[in-house]
Every structure is written in structure tokens, then in C-alpha cells.
C-alpha positions, 0 to 999 in steps of 0.5 A: 598399854602400848602393847594393847594399842598395837593389837587394836591398830593391827585389828584396825588394819586387818579390818580396813583391808578386808573392807576393800574387797567387794566382789562384783561378779563371776569370771568364766573361762567356759561360757555360752557367751564365749561360743557366741563371740567365737561364732561372730569372729568366724563370721566376721572373717568370712564376711557372713553378714547373716550370721553376724546379723543373727548374733547382734542386737538391732542397736549393735555398735562397734568402737575402736578404743584406739581412735582419738577423734572426739566426734567418733560415733562408732560403727553400726552393724552395717558398717561392720559387715562392709568392713568384714566383706571388704577384708574378706574379698580384697585381702589375702590370708585374712585371719583373727587368731588368738594371741598365743597363751591367751584364752577368752574370759566371760564376766558376769558383773553384778551391776554391768551384766555380761561381758566377754574379753578376747585377746587376738592378732589381726592379719591381712595382706592388701591384694592391691598394694601388698601392704601387710596389716598386723596388729594386736586386736583385743576385744570386749563384747558387751551382751544384752540383758538376756545375755544371748546377743552382742549389743556392743563391741570394743576393739583395740587396733593400730589406727596408724597402720589402718591409715598407712594401709589406706594410703598404700592404694594411692599414689602419693608423694613424700617430699622432693628429690634433689640432685644438688642441695646444701646437705649433698654438699656436706656429704661430698665434703665428708667424703673429701676429708676421708680421701685426704685422711682428715678424720676431724673433717669427716665428722664436722657436720655430724650431731654429737649424738649421731650414730653410725650403722655399718651393714656388716655389724650385727643387727641393731648395733651402731658406733658413736662419732668418737668410736668411728673416729678411732676406727678410721684412724686405726684403718689409715695406719694400714691403708692409704686411700689414693682416691674416692670417686663419685659414681653417678651423683648423690640424691637427697630426698627432703622427706615430708617431716623433720628429716631428710636423706642423702643417698650417695655411691662411691668407688674407693681406690685403696693401697695396702701400705705393707704389700703395696697391693691396690684394690677397690671397694664400692661404698654406699652411704645413706645420711639422715639430717635433722632439722638443724642440718646435722647428720643424725645418722649414717648407714654405710654398705661395703664388702667386709670380706674384701676389706678383711682380705686387705687387712690380712695381707697387712698383718703378715 
């Protein structure tokens, strides 16, 4: 009895799986509708209004699927043509190309008619500002009942990049520049503690999870506060810091947002403890502060080759 029950259960499972399958159309990698779409895209890149009009219906609409405005009504053909001509006339190297490895698909749905899907990359450089637009540009085209003209175009494009492009042609502020500020004071104290060899004092105003980026590291590699403490402690065993002089004065940019940045320029006067040879190293620092006034990130720039030469002499 148990064996019979197991067989019946298996048959029910197989029947259930088969019942879930319901073909809803046919997919093509070659189709006349794909040719229509490719002609439309070529016309868009050229700003060819006549061809775009001939390939679309009178009630054509285009929608950016990345738009989050609930009142967004899409673009009619006239707007779409104006956008195309704007890119064709005011941008260099304007192109819409297939994403490598992709190809268009045409789907003849049983219920929803004919659709064409394309997977592209949008590229253009603003002639006025030099801003580069480079964004995935995947599209779906819905055809009329006859399958001859495009009725609707849905595209996905980075709206944040489009906003930034529009702003690139304007003169806009991005915060206030300070010659003196409490965050500048924190950077000066940091450097003062470095000159005194007070390793703990250097990091007094750092966030616990702060990261330090060295221009001489491989791209994307950074160190933690504790790792940096060890590096500085090891350096001070061989090198004496006779002084660190401020070059010019630091600048703090209170950026419109949750962070601010202090840039500063320094000249380090160093002495090799073993050879007694003195040398100077130029140091540029950039510190990003969080909303709590803590240093969240440090970027430091100096000549690693010059520092390495001093170490070589120390180790002899």
C-alpha cells in the first residue's frame, strides 16, 4: 500500500509540474520587427525626424523606466525627435551600440502582441561642458496590431547621470570654502602630533572605521587606523621628524551634503637616524569628515621613491 501511495504522489507531482507550463508565444532572433527597430535607432542617432515618424504610430510614446516621478507622462514623438536632434547636434561621438554579447529578440505574444527587446549602451560627450554620458540603454518596443510600426518604446537609462549632465552646463555652487574652520583645526592637530611622534594623538579625531588611502598603494587598497598606527610606529624607529611646515594654508570645502573635505599641503623635514642624512618630503593630505565631525577617510600623497631611498640607507 505504501508503494502504491508513493507512485500516486509522484504522478501528482509530475502532473503539477506539467500544469505550470503554458506557452505564451514565440521568440525570434531574426524578425522584420527587429529590422524596424534597428532603423529607428539609427534614425534616432542621426536625428532623422522623417524616418522616425515613418516608423512610429501617431500615438507613439516613449517612457524611461528609471523615472520615479509618479506624474511622468512619457515623451510623445515630437519630444523624442527633439531629444534625438539635440544629441545629434550638440554632442560628440553620440552612439547607441549593442552591449557586447547581446542581440535583439522579437517576441510574438499570444495575448500582448509583438514586442522587440534590445540591449544597448548609450554614449555621448556634451560639446559645451565635456561631460560624458555613458549608460546602459536597454529598450523594449511594442508594435501596433499589424506589427508594422512602433507604438511604444520603454527604455532604461541612468536618470541621475542625465541630471548631472544638465547641471554640467550651469554655474552651480557646491558648498562653502573655508580658510579656517574647526575641522581645519583637527587636521593641524593631527599633523602636530605626527611631528611630535605622538601616534595615538594623530588619530584622536578619526572615526573607528576610518580608512587611509595612500597614493602609492594599488588602486582600491586602503588601510585601517590600527594598521596605519603600526606603519607610522615602524617608520619613526628609523626616521626622525624634525618638523612639518604648513605650505600656504588648508582649505575646507563644506560640501552640500553630509560630508566636508579639508585639503592641506605640508613640507616634512626628516632625518635618517643611522646616517644622520637630512631630507625633505612634500606631503599633501585630503581628509573627509562625516556629519559627527570625525575623519572618515584620509588620502595622502607623497613620493614613495624618495621615502624608500631614505629607508635603504637606514637598513645598510
